[in-house]
C-alpha positions as CSV (number, residue, x, y, z in Angstrom):
1,M,109.4,101.7,71.0
2,T,105.8,100.9,71.8
3,A,103.2,103.2,73.2
4,T,100.7,101.1,75.1
5,S,100.7,101.0,79.0
6,T,99.9,97.9,81.0
7,G,98.0,98.7,84.1
8,T,96.7,95.6,86.1
9,R,97.2,96.1,89.7
10,W,98.5,93.0,91.9
11,S,98.9,92.6,95.5
12,L,102.6,92.0,96.5
13,G,103.1,90.8,99.9
14,A,103.9,87.3,98.8
15,A,107.0,85.7,98.3
16,V,109.6,84.2,96.0
17,I,110.6,81.3,94.1
18,V,110.2,77.8,95.1
19,L,112.5,77.5,97.8
20,L,114.6,75.0,95.7
21,A,113.7,76.6,92.6
22,I,115.5,79.4,93.8
23,I,118.6,79.1,92.0
24,A,117.7,78.2,88.6
25,T,118.9,81.7,87.2
26,T,117.1,84.9,87.9
27,A,118.9,87.2,85.8
28,T,120.4,84.8,83.0
29,P,117.5,83.7,81.0
30,L,117.5,80.2,80.1
31,P,116.3,79.2,76.5
32,T,112.3,78.3,76.5
33,G,111.9,74.5,77.4
34,Q,115.4,74.2,78.9
35,A,115.3,72.7,82.5
36,S,117.2,74.0,85.3
37,S,118.7,72.8,88.7
38,D,117.6,74.0,92.1
39,A,120.1,74.4,95.1
40,T,119.9,70.8,96.0
41,G,120.7,69.7,92.4
42,E,117.4,68.5,91.5
43,R,116.1,69.3,88.0
44,L,113.3,71.4,87.9
45,P,110.5,71.6,85.0
46,P,111.5,73.4,81.9
47,N,108.1,75.1,82.1
48,H,105.6,76.5,84.7
49,T,102.5,74.6,85.9
50,P,99.6,77.1,85.7
51,V,97.6,77.7,88.9
52,P,93.8,77.5,88.4
53,D,92.0,80.9,88.3
54,G,90.4,82.1,91.5
55,D,91.6,82.7,95.0
56,N,92.0,80.8,97.7
57,H,93.8,83.4,99.6
58,A,96.9,81.1,100.2
59,F,99.6,83.4,99.7
60,V,100.1,87.4,99.9
61,W,102.7,89.4,97.9
62,P,106.1,89.6,99.8
63,T,106.9,93.4,98.9
64,S,105.4,95.9,96.8
65,G,106.7,97.0,93.3
66,W,106.5,96.6,89.5
67,V,106.4,92.9,88.1
68,A,109.4,92.8,86.1
69,A,109.1,89.1,85.1
70,N,106.4,86.3,85.3
71,D,106.8,83.1,83.5
72,T,109.2,84.6,81.3
73,Y,111.5,87.7,80.9
74,V,110.7,90.6,78.6
75,G,111.6,89.0,75.0
76,G,109.9,85.7,75.9
77,T,113.0,83.7,77.3
78,H,112.1,81.2,80.3
79,H,112.3,82.6,83.9
80,S,113.0,80.0,86.5
81,G,110.8,81.7,89.0
82,T,106.9,82.8,89.5
83,A,107.6,86.3,89.6
84,D,110.4,89.1,89.6
85,I,109.1,92.2,91.8
86,A,111.4,95.2,91.3
87,A,111.5,97.7,94.1
88,P,114.0,100.1,95.4
89,H,117.0,99.1,97.5
90,H,116.2,98.3,100.9
91,T,112.7,97.8,100.6
92,P,111.3,95.1,103.3
93,V,110.5,91.6,102.3
94,H,108.0,89.4,104.1
95,P,107.1,85.8,103.7
96,A,104.2,85.1,101.3
97,R,102.8,82.7,103.9
98,S,103.7,81.6,107.3
99,G,106.4,78.6,107.5
100,R,109.7,77.2,108.4
101,V,112.8,78.7,107.1
102,I,114.6,75.7,105.3
103,S,117.5,77.8,103.7
104,A,119.0,81.2,104.2
105,G,122.3,82.0,102.9
106,W,124.6,83.1,99.9
107,S,125.1,81.9,96.6
108,E,126.6,83.3,93.3
109,V,123.1,83.0,91.5
110,S,121.0,84.2,94.1
111,G,122.9,86.2,96.3
112,W,121.7,86.4,99.7
113,H,118.4,84.5,99.8
114,V,115.6,82.7,101.9
115,G,113.6,79.4,101.2
116,I,110.6,78.6,103.4
117,E,108.6,75.7,103.5
118,H,104.7,75.7,103.9
119,T,102.9,72.6,105.1
120,G,99.9,71.7,102.9
121,V,96.8,69.3,103.9
122,G,96.6,66.1,101.3
123,Q,98.6,65.6,98.5
124,Y,100.9,68.7,98.1
125,S,103.1,70.8,100.3
126,Y,104.7,73.9,99.1
127,Q,108.0,76.1,99.3
128,T,108.7,79.7,98.5
129,F,111.9,81.3,97.6
130,Y,113.3,84.9,98.0
131,A,116.6,86.0,96.0
132,H,119.0,89.0,95.8
133,F,118.5,90.4,99.1
134,L,120.7,93.3,100.2
135,E,122.5,92.0,103.0
136,E,122.4,88.6,105.2
137,P,118.8,87.4,105.9
138,R,117.5,88.4,109.2
139,V,116.3,84.9,109.7
140,S,118.0,81.7,110.1
141,K,117.5,78.2,108.9
142,G,114.7,76.4,111.4
143,D,113.2,79.7,112.5
144,I,109.3,80.0,112.1
145,V,108.1,82.9,110.2
146,S,104.8,84.7,109.9
147,A,103.1,86.4,107.1
148,T,100.4,88.0,109.1
149,V,101.5,88.8,112.9
150,G,102.8,92.3,113.2
151,G,102.9,92.9,109.4
152,G,104.7,89.8,109.0
153,T,108.4,88.8,109.6
154,V,111.1,91.0,107.7
155,L,113.3,88.2,105.9
156,G,115.6,90.9,104.2
157,Y,115.7,93.7,102.0
158,V,115.5,94.3,98.1
159,S,118.5,94.7,96.2
160,R,120.5,92.8,93.5
161,T,123.1,90.5,94.9
162,G,123.8,87.4,92.9
163,N,123.0,87.1,89.2
164,A,120.7,90.1,89.1
165,N,122.7,92.6,87.0
166,M,120.3,93.2,84.2
167,S,117.1,93.4,86.2
168,G,118.3,96.1,88.9
169,P,116.8,95.8,92.4
170,H,114.1,93.3,92.6
171,V,113.0,90.2,94.6
172,H,113.2,87.2,92.6
173,F,110.2,85.4,93.8
174,S,108.9,81.8,93.5
175,I,106.3,79.3,94.6
176,T,106.9,75.5,94.1
177,R,104.5,72.5,94.8
178,I,105.7,69.3,96.0
179,D,103.8,66.0,95.5
180,K,104.3,64.4,99.0
181,A,103.8,61.0,97.5
182,T,106.4,61.1,94.6
183,G,108.5,64.0,95.4
184,E,107.6,65.6,92.0
185,R,108.2,69.5,92.0
186,E,106.0,71.9,90.0
187,L,107.1,75.5,89.6
188,L,103.9,77.5,89.7
189,S,102.7,80.4,87.4
190,I,100.1,82.8,88.7
191,P,97.1,83.2,86.6
192,G,96.8,86.4,84.7
193,L,100.0,88.1,86.0
194,T,101.5,90.4,83.4
195,M,104.6,92.3,83.2
196,G,104.3,96.0,83.9
197,S,101.6,95.6,86.4
198,W,101.9,96.5,90.1
199,A,101.9,94.2,93.2
200,T,101.0,95.4,96.5
201,G,102.8,93.8,99.5
202,G,100.3,91.8,101.9
203,E,97.5,91.6,99.3
204,H,96.5,87.9,98.3
205,I,98.1,86.5,95.1
206,P,95.7,85.2,92.6
207,G,95.1,81.6,92.0
208,I,94.0,78.3,93.9
209,Y,96.7,76.3,95.8
210,R,95.3,73.1,96.8
211,G,95.9,72.0,100.3
212,L,96.5,75.4,101.7
213,T,94.0,76.9,104.0
214,P,93.2,80.9,103.7
215,I,95.4,83.4,105.4
216,P,94.0,87.0,106.2
217,L,94.7,90.1,103.9
218,E,97.7,92.0,105.6
219,P,97.4,95.4,104.0
220,A,99.3,97.0,107.2
221,R,102.9,96.7,106.4
222,D,103.8,100.3,106.8
223,F,107.3,101.4,106.1
224,D,109.3,104.5,106.5
225,V,110.8,106.5,103.6
226,R,113.0,109.8,103.2
227,V,112.4,112.6,101.0
228,T,115.6,113.1,99.0
229,E,114.5,115.7,96.7
230,S,116.5,118.8,97.2
231,G,113.4,121.1,96.3
232,G,111.1,118.8,98.1
233,L,108.5,116.5,97.5
234,G,104.7,117.3,96.4
235,M,101.8,115.7,97.8
236,Y,99.0,115.2,95.7
237,E,95.1,114.2,96.6
238,T,95.1,111.4,94.2
239,T,98.0,109.5,92.0
240,R,96.9,111.3,89.0
241,R,98.9,114.4,90.6
242,S,96.9,117.1,89.1
243,G,97.8,120.7,89.9
244,S,94.3,121.3,91.5
245,G,95.0,118.2,93.7
246,Y,98.3,119.8,95.2
247,V,98.2,119.1,99.1
248,G,101.6,120.6,100.0
249,T,105.4,119.9,99.9
250,I,107.4,117.7,102.1
251,P,111.0,119.1,102.5
252,E,114.4,117.2,101.8
253,G,115.2,114.8,104.5
254,A,111.8,114.4,106.1
255,V,110.8,110.8,107.1
256,V,107.1,109.9,106.3
257,T,105.3,106.5,106.8
258,V,104.0,104.9,103.7
259,S,100.6,103.5,104.6
260,E,99.4,102.4,101.1
261,N,101.1,102.2,97.5
262,D,100.0,102.1,94.0
263,R,102.0,102.1,90.7
264,G,105.1,103.5,92.0
265,Q,103.5,106.2,94.4
266,Y,103.2,106.2,98.1
267,L,100.3,107.5,100.2
268,V,102.0,109.3,103.2
269,R,101.0,111.9,105.9
270,H,103.2,114.9,106.7
271,E,102.1,117.8,109.3
272,G,98.6,116.8,109.5
273,R,98.2,116.6,105.6
274,T,97.6,113.0,103.7
275,G,98.7,112.8,100.0
276,W,100.3,110.8,97.3
277,V,104.1,111.2,96.4
278,A,106.2,109.5,93.8
279,H,108.6,106.9,95.5
280,S,111.2,108.2,93.0
281,G,111.6,111.1,95.1
282,T,112.4,109.0,98.4
283,R,114.5,106.1,99.5
284,P,113.9,103.9,102.6
285,A,114.6,105.6,105.6
286,G,117.2,102.9,106.5
287,S,119.0,103.0,103.2
288,D,122.2,104.7,102.8
289,A,122.5,103.9,99.0
290,T,123.7,106.7,97.0
291,G,125.5,107.3,93.7
292,V,129.3,107.5,93.0
293,Q,131.2,107.3,89.8
294,T,134.9,106.2,89.0
295,T,137.3,108.5,87.6
296,P,137.3,108.3,83.8
297,H,141.2,109.3,84.0
298,Y,141.8,105.6,84.1
299,S,140.7,102.5,82.0
300,T,140.0,100.6,85.2
301,V,139.7,101.2,88.9
302,N,140.7,98.5,91.6
303,V,138.1,97.1,93.7
304,R,139.3,95.9,97.1
305,R,138.3,93.3,99.6
306,S,138.5,95.8,102.6
307,P,139.5,99.5,102.9
308,G,143.1,99.4,101.5
309,G,143.3,95.6,101.4
310,P,144.1,93.1,98.7
311,V,142.7,94.0,95.2
312,I,139.7,91.5,94.2
313,G,138.7,92.8,91.1
314,V,138.2,96.3,88.7
315,V,135.4,98.2,87.4
316,P,135.9,100.5,84.3
317,G,136.8,104.1,84.6
318,G,133.9,106.4,84.4
319,R,131.4,103.9,85.6
320,L,128.3,104.7,87.8
321,L,128.0,102.7,90.8
322,T,126.0,102.3,93.8
323,S,127.4,103.1,97.3
324,F,126.3,101.7,100.5
325,G,128.1,104.3,102.6
326,T,131.8,104.8,103.6
327,N,134.4,103.5,106.1
328,A,135.0,105.3,109.2
329,S,137.6,107.5,107.8
330,G,135.4,108.2,104.9
331,K,138.3,107.3,102.3
332,W,136.8,104.2,101.0
333,N,133.1,103.6,99.3
334,R,131.6,100.3,99.8
335,V,129.9,99.5,96.4
336,Q,128.2,96.8,94.6
337,W,130.1,95.8,91.6
338,H,129.9,93.2,88.8
339,C,132.3,90.3,88.8
340,T,133.1,88.2,85.9
341,S,135.9,86.0,84.5
342,E,137.3,89.5,82.9
343,T,136.9,91.6,86.0
344,N,137.9,89.2,88.8
345,R,141.4,89.6,90.2
346,S,141.0,87.0,93.1
347,G,142.5,83.6,93.3
348,L,140.8,82.5,96.4
349,T,138.1,80.0,95.7
350,A,136.5,80.7,99.3
351,D,135.7,84.2,97.8
352,R,132.9,82.3,95.9
353,A,130.9,81.9,99.0
354,R,131.3,85.8,100.1
355,E,129.3,88.7,99.4
356,T,132.5,90.8,99.5
357,G,135.3,89.1,97.3
358,G,135.9,88.0,93.8
359,C,134.7,85.1,91.7
360,P,137.1,82.6,90.6
361,G,135.9,79.9,88.6
362,L,132.4,81.6,88.1
363,D,129.8,79.3,87.2
364,T,127.4,82.0,86.0
365,P,128.1,85.0,83.7
366,Q,128.5,87.5,86.2
367,V,127.9,88.1,89.9
368,V,127.0,91.4,91.8
369,K,129.1,91.5,95.0
370,Y,130.4,94.1,97.3
371,G,133.8,95.7,97.6
372,W,135.6,98.9,98.4
373,V,136.9,101.7,96.2
374,S,139.0,104.5,97.2
375,T,137.3,108.1,97.3
376,G,140.4,109.2,95.4
377,V,139.2,107.6,92.3
378,S,135.4,107.8,92.8
379,Y,133.5,110.7,93.6
380,P,129.7,111.4,94.6
381,T,127.4,111.9,91.6
382,S,123.6,112.4,91.2
383,S,123.4,110.4,88.1
384,F,122.5,106.9,88.2
385,R,121.0,104.2,85.9
386,A,117.5,102.9,86.1
387,R,115.0,100.8,84.0
388,T,111.6,101.5,82.7
389,R,108.9,99.0,84.5
390,L,106.2,99.2,81.9
391,D,105.7,99.8,78.4
392,G,105.1,103.3,76.8
393,V,107.2,105.3,79.4
394,R,106.7,108.8,77.8
395,A,109.4,111.3,77.6
396,Y,108.6,114.9,77.6
397,G,110.5,118.2,77.2
398,D,112.5,120.0,79.5
399,I,111.3,121.7,82.3
400,V,110.6,125.6,82.0
401,D,110.0,128.4,84.1
402,D,111.2,126.6,87.5
403,E,108.2,124.3,87.2
404,S,107.8,121.1,89.3
405,R,107.3,119.0,86.4
406,P,108.5,118.9,82.4
407,D,106.6,120.5,79.7
408,T,103.9,117.7,79.0
409,D,102.7,119.5,75.8
410,V,105.9,118.5,74.3
411,R,106.3,114.6,73.9
412,L,109.4,113.4,72.6
413,G,108.4,109.6,72.2
414,S,108.0,106.6,74.6
415,L,110.2,103.7,76.0
416,D,109.9,100.2,76.0
417,I,109.5,98.2,79.3
418,R,113.0,97.4,81.0
419,T,114.7,100.3,79.1
420,E,117.5,101.2,80.8
421,V,118.3,105.1,81.1
422,T,120.7,107.5,82.7
423,V,119.1,109.8,85.1
424,T,120.9,113.0,85.6
425,A,118.7,115.1,87.6
426,S,115.4,114.6,89.3
427,R,112.6,117.1,90.3
428,N,109.6,116.2,92.2
429,G,109.8,112.4,91.4
430,W,110.6,113.3,87.5
431,Y,113.6,111.8,86.1
432,R,115.6,113.8,83.6
433,I,117.4,111.5,80.7
434,D,118.9,111.9,77.4
435,Y,116.4,111.0,74.8
436,G,118.0,110.9,71.5
437,G,120.4,113.7,72.0
438,T,117.6,115.9,73.3
439,R,117.1,116.6,77.1
440,G,113.8,115.0,78.3
441,W,111.9,113.9,81.5
442,I,110.1,110.7,82.5
443,R,108.1,109.7,85.3
444,G,110.7,108.4,87.9
445,W,107.9,106.5,89.5
446,H,107.4,104.1,86.4
447,T,111.1,102.9,87.4
448,A,112.0,100.9,90.4
449,G,114.8,103.7,91.1
450,R,118.6,103.7,91.0
451,Q,120.2,100.3,89.9
């Protein structure tokens, strides 16, 4: 395990993968040097084209979150996008630059996705791509979208649909440059972007993008979150969260507006007081994501196309799942599940083009889709899986004397970036985990929350 922590801050409002580059795989790394194909079947380059250092203010980050991949994934394998940005389910995503929507829909690799065309002056034009949305995009092909007006058009919301199992909820984001004369496509690399850094939605993306005019900084992308901690969520004067800087506690269920964000913490205002809170003690106000666990009394549990409908797949007994509400009777949970050649039970080819359904003849190792699981074989749980988003996430000793934080004098060790943990409880934004057989706590804001 490593003990170093990366800390570069990046703005994140900008957007995703080159429209067409979009589909080159997000969650299944390609061996370095291997080319991939985009949505049209065109071959993309096996490597990225570096963008010159500097900043001509051509793009802004499309959302805020931890940078989970740049040119490569953790481990060095090729990433077919410009950046993966890890954020909680239902975090809004905006365009990186104003333009025209050239694709919006569903695919097994990208899940719900959007591609945007940006006209350039001179030799080049550009495309951006955004993948793995929670639900059907809020825009359609042919729409003109803005990166600046009113905080920017909402394209959709962060999640993990498509081939995004290993990365948890995130936006797969790419920028592609197209030579107008030759049609040559270049998947671009952002200068200096490191995994474990923070991107802030609406702030400019580094680099010189030839042929594009500057666009304004767009910091006013406020969004609402709901406090989820049963004991309330502490507010602090700074992101250091020192006891002397304690401002007050926001009660469970309160909805507050995020005006700034930095490295997993939100600046909010509540009852006349302003302070920083851990994102891990909240969820986006519009989100109905909760945890359920399938019963361990069966080896597998059926996933159905609709409440009480045909079986489309199975999930293991005892599996932690993310649920997105129940049906009207409350007897069926709508969940995200992993469809593979082993777990699929559907023979309908048409299912491959649907967010809810099986995956016969799957072309990718797995796809995250929706389905329905009976509440008779699944039950609510506060436990969930999460992934660390920077190196050197420290694990500390257990909470004592009803404090709001763990015993930071007892250090159990540290976790590498992208380590998966099972969270069994939370308090004031801290997550309780099992660390080598010992109960420990980590800073939950150093993850993107529940997977």
